[in-house]
C-alpha positions, -999 to +999 in steps of 0.1 A: +036-201-019+045-202+018+048-171+038+022-145+045+019-112+025+001-083+042-003-049+026-014-016+042-033+007+018-051+040+022-049+077+014-020+099+025-023+105+063-043+074+070-017+061+095-002+032+076+032+035+091+019+037+126-002+005+122+026-014+103+050-006+132+025-017+158+017-050+139+054-058+136+059-055+173+027-075+180+038-104+158+073-107+173+061-136+194+053-157+164+090-167+160+088-161+123+109-138+102+091-105+096+101-084+066+090-048+066+091-029+033+074-003+012+066+009-022+080+028-039+115+026-023+119-008-009+152-014-028+180+009-039+165+009-074+131+017-059+145+045-039+158+062-070+124+058-086+108+071-054+129+103-056+117+109-091+080+101-084+076+119-051+102+146-050+110+155-086+094+176-112+061+169-131+058+133-144+033+126-171+005+103-158+013+073-180+050+076-172+041+078-135+021+046-138+050+028-156+075+040-130+054+026-101+050-007-120+088-009-126+095-003-090+070-030-080+083-056-105+119-052-092+107-051-055+087-083-058+114-101-076+142-092-052+125-087-018+089-099-015+089-132-034+122-144-019+109-136+016+076-154+011+095-184-003+114-184+031+080-185+048+085-150+062+057-126+071+059-096+048+044-064+060+043-038+033+033-001+030+014+001-003+012-022-033-007-024-066-040-011-052-023+023-047-014+024-083-050+015-094-064+042-071-038+070-076-030+066-113-063+050-123-089+072-104-066+101-094-049+105-128-080+093-148-062+065-165-079+032-173-078+012-140-077-021-158-046-011-177-029+001-145-037-031-127-026-052-157+009-036-156+014-045-120+000-081-124+023-086-154+053-072-135+047-092-104+037-124-121+002-121-106+013-118-069-016-106-047-015-101-009-031-126+015-046-096+033-050-060+024-057-036+053-074-005+040-072+024+064-100+047+053-099+085+061-116+114+044-093+135+022-096+165+045-086+145+075-056+131+057-045+166+047-047+179+083-027+150+096+001+155+070+007+190+083+028+214+062+052+189+045+038+174+013+054+153-015+044+157-051+013+135-048+003+147-014+001+183-028-028+173-051-061+189-043-087+173-020-109+162-050-079+142-063-076+125-029-114+121-027-113+101-060-085+080-047-104+072-015-136+062-034-116+039-057-099+022-027-133+015-012-146+002-046-117-022-048-124-035-014-161-039-021-152-060-052-129-084-033-141-084+003-123-117+012-090-100+006-096-068+025-100-055+061-115-021+058-112+001+089-123+036+098-089+052+104-103+082+122-106+058+152-080+056+180-047+041+168-046+015+196-081+002+187-072-001+151-040-020+160-060-045+181-084-052+152-056-056+127-037-080+150-068-101+156-075-104+119-039-114+111-036-139+138-068-156+126-053-160+092-020-172+105-035-201+124 
């Protein structure tokens, strides 16, 4: 498929939005269409699912995994895949690795089952590059301040399991990941990310 699909992953408070914004600005000189999106919530359907998942009442773990997968299937079919077919650069905040880490490790579901749901729903679409911004759970909590959604409110041991699973996923597929210490200065991180992306775009 033409196009370039980049995903930012990492725990809550890792700085994904900051780095995505910086990369979008840096790539403006490429002359290519740049599509910025997120999961959950990159479509009107996804926004309704996001409200349930992040701002609603308790959701059973398996239902949570299914809702994330449903959002992803619709999002890829209506936003991501059409953009890639137009040869656009898609910059996305979270994708299937978040489900594997949060619902697999965090909720103690079978990681292969969670991954399988998303691969089926997206017809096997994987990013060209996944940027993993790695921060300790305590650092992420400090950065988030006093406002927390339903997942952010989970205890540090939950977020610690999520972090370790992200790192395990990256270690298993190093060619698809750029793992960065997100406690570093934001400008330094942005330079590393831009350099890695430009290398892959050439």
